[in-house]
C-alpha positions in Angstrom: 137.3 85.0 122.9 137.3 88.7 122.2 134.1 90.2 120.9 134.5 90.7 117.1 132.8 94.1 117.5 135.7 95.3 119.5 137.9 95.2 116.3 135.5 97.2 114.2 137.0 100.2 112.4 134.2 102.7 112.8 134.9 104.7 109.6 135.2 101.5 107.5 132.0 100.2 109.1 130.2 103.4 108.2 131.4 103.1 104.6 130.3 99.5 104.3 126.9 100.3 105.7 126.5 103.1 103.3 127.4 100.9 100.4 124.7 98.5 101.4 122.2 101.3 101.2 122.7 101.3 97.4 121.1 97.9 97.4 117.8 99.4 98.3 118.2 103.0 97.0 118.9 104.1 93.5 120.1 107.5 94.7 121.1 108.9 98.0 121.6 112.5 99.2 124.0 113.4 102.0 120.9 114.0 104.2 119.4 110.6 103.3 122.7 108.8 104.1 123.1 110.7 107.4 119.6 109.8 108.4 119.8 106.2 107.4 123.1 105.6 109.1 122.4 107.9 112.1 125.6 109.9 111.6 126.3 113.6 111.1 125.9 115.1 107.7 129.6 115.9 107.6 130.4 112.2 108.2 128.0 111.1 105.5 129.5 113.6 103.1 133.1 112.5 103.8 132.2 108.8 103.3 130.3 109.5 100.1 133.1 111.5 98.8 135.6 108.7 99.6 133.4 106.2 97.9 133.1 108.5 94.8 136.9 108.9 94.6 137.2 105.1 94.4 134.4 104.5 91.9 131.9 103.0 94.4 129.6 106.0 94.1 128.9 108.6 91.4 127.0 111.9 91.4 123.5 111.8 90.0 122.2 114.2 87.3 121.1 116.8 89.9 124.6 116.9 91.4 123.0 116.8 94.9 122.8 113.0 95.3 124.8 109.9 94.6 124.2 106.6 92.8 126.0 103.3 92.7 129.3 103.7 90.9 130.9 101.4 88.4 133.0 99.5 91.0 130.0 98.7 93.1 128.0 97.7 90.0 130.8 95.4 88.9 130.8 93.7 92.3 127.1 93.0 92.2 125.9 89.6 91.2 124.4 89.7 87.7 120.6 89.7 87.5 119.0 86.6 85.9 121.2 83.9 87.3 119.1 82.9 90.3 117.0 79.8 89.9 113.8 81.7 90.7 114.5 84.3 88.1 115.4 81.8 85.5 112.2 79.9 86.1 110.2 83.1 85.7 111.9 83.9 82.4 111.1 80.6 80.6 107.7 81.6 79.2 109.2 85.0 78.1 112.0 83.3 76.2 109.7 80.7 74.6 107.3 83.4 73.4 110.0 85.6 72.0 111.7 82.7 70.2 108.4 81.5 68.7 107.4 85.0 67.6 110.7 86.0 66.0 112.2 82.6 64.9 115.6 84.1 65.9 118.1 83.6 68.7 116.8 85.1 71.9 118.9 86.0 74.9 118.6 87.8 78.2 121.5 89.9 79.4 122.6 91.7 82.5 124.9 94.7 82.8 128.1 94.3 84.9 130.2 97.5 84.7 130.8 98.2 81.0 130.1 94.6 80.0 126.9 92.6 79.4 126.7 89.0 80.4 124.3 86.6 78.5 122.3 84.8 81.2 119.9 82.6 79.3 118.2 82.2 76.0 116.9 80.1 73.1 118.8 79.4 69.9 117.2 79.9 66.5 116.3 76.8 64.5 117.5 78.4 61.2 120.6 76.7 59.7 122.4 80.1 59.6 121.8 81.8 63.0 123.3 83.8 65.8 124.9 81.4 68.3 123.6 81.5 71.9 126.6 82.1 74.2 125.3 81.8 77.7 127.8 83.2 80.3 129.8 85.1 77.7 130.6 88.8 78.3 130.4 91.4 75.5 131.3 95.1 75.5 128.0 96.8 76.4 128.5 99.7 74.0 128.7 97.3 71.1 125.5 95.3 71.7 121.8 96.2 71.6 121.3 94.5 75.0 124.1 96.5 76.5 122.9 99.8 75.0 119.3 99.3 76.3 120.7 98.7 79.8 123.1 101.6 79.6 120.2 103.8 78.6 118.7 103.2 82.0 121.7 104.8 83.7 122.2 108.6 84.0 124.7 110.3 81.7 127.0 110.7 84.7 127.0 107.0 85.4 127.7 106.2 81.8 130.6 108.7 81.8 132.0 107.0 85.0 131.9 103.7 83.1 133.6 105.2 80.1 136.0 107.9 81.4 137.7 108.2 78.0 136.1 109.9 75.0 137.4 107.2 72.7 135.7 103.8 73.0 137.3 100.4 72.2 136.3 99.2 68.7 135.0 95.7 68.4 134.3 96.0 64.7 134.5 99.0 62.4 130.8 99.7 63.1 131.1 100.0 66.9 130.3 103.4 68.3 133.7 105.1 68.3 133.3 107.8 70.9 131.5 108.4 74.2 129.7 111.4 72.7 128.2 109.2 69.9 127.2 106.6 72.5 125.5 109.2 74.8 123.6 110.5 71.8 122.4 107.0 70.9 121.4 106.3 74.5 119.3 109.5 74.6 117.4 108.2 71.5 117.0 104.7 73.1 115.4 106.3 76.1 112.8 107.8 73.8 112.1 104.7 71.6 112.5 102.1 74.3 114.5 99.8 72.0 118.2 99.5 71.0 119.7 98.1 67.8 123.1 96.9 66.8 124.0 96.4 63.2 127.3 94.6 62.9 128.7 96.5 65.9 129.6 93.4 68.0 129.9 90.7 65.2 130.1 91.7 61.5 127.1 90.3 59.6 125.0 90.0 62.7 122.2 92.4 63.7 120.2 92.6 66.9 117.5 94.5 68.7 116.8 94.6 72.4 114.2 95.9 74.9 114.2 96.2 78.6 112.9 93.2 80.5 111.7 94.2 83.9 113.8 95.4 86.8 113.5 98.7 88.6 117.2 99.4 89.3 120.7 98.5 88.1 120.6 95.5 90.6 117.9 93.5 88.8 117.5 94.9 85.2 117.7 92.6 82.3 117.6 93.1 78.6 115.7 90.8 76.1 117.5 90.6 72.8 116.9 89.0 69.4 120.0 88.4 67.3 120.1 87.3 63.6 122.1 87.4 60.4 122.0 90.8 58.7 120.2 89.5 55.7 117.2 88.7 58.0 117.7 91.8 60.2 116.9 94.8 58.2 115.2 97.9 59.6 111.7 96.5 59.1 112.5 93.2 60.6 114.2 94.8 63.6 111.1 97.0 64.2 108.8 94.0 64.0 111.0 91.9 66.3 111.1 94.7 68.9 107.3 94.6 69.1 107.5 90.8 69.6 110.0 91.2 72.3 107.8 93.8 74.1 104.9 91.4 74.0 107.0 88.6 75.3 108.4 90.8 78.1 104.9 91.6 79.2 104.5 87.9 80.1 107.0 88.2 82.9 105.2 87.5 86.1 105.7 90.0 89.0 108.5 89.3 91.4 107.3 87.4 94.4 107.2 89.4 97.6 
């Protein structure tokens, strides 16, 4: 039987190996990629440019390096679905649910969508419904916005190439410029809010729940009817979410 290595297309192999580097590097310069792959800088530059043209890499804020692009992020498995991660999150979810009395959920960012990975439903008769496994437009949810805020402006623009954003309700951010401004504020406050932007009459607040890169970041979100989710309540719930998030045990080595 022929050696499978004899059929390897060298340029494709280099591209695949470079894509794998984004699993362990948030950003890569041409020099970094050339060194890691043991190829010439010109080769690394061509491969990175090719990946960028197809959406698998995007320029970082400095313009001198590259980050994982939206296509690569979309292909990645959502954080929060593995049994080990779900087990580590149970105490966090229980604490957040007890402190807020509202529906709690964790969410992962996949491209321009957020996927609800786990949660607890509120005991109130009128409550936000927990929809584990459902995808929502990231720009219309508090969990999505707190995760988008962890990306660079260039990565956000790659996810939203058009200035006009799809409307989920009449309160959804209508433009990329508005979204970018909101994300800048979220980076300062550390929390994101949604007031009827995903579902009319429902408000939510979210904070970041662990994770050091796009591969493993999760958001912790509390959702509730608007009459229980005014500005004061959302501020109080955000503090409860932060306290609950602090209970997350470190990732095992």
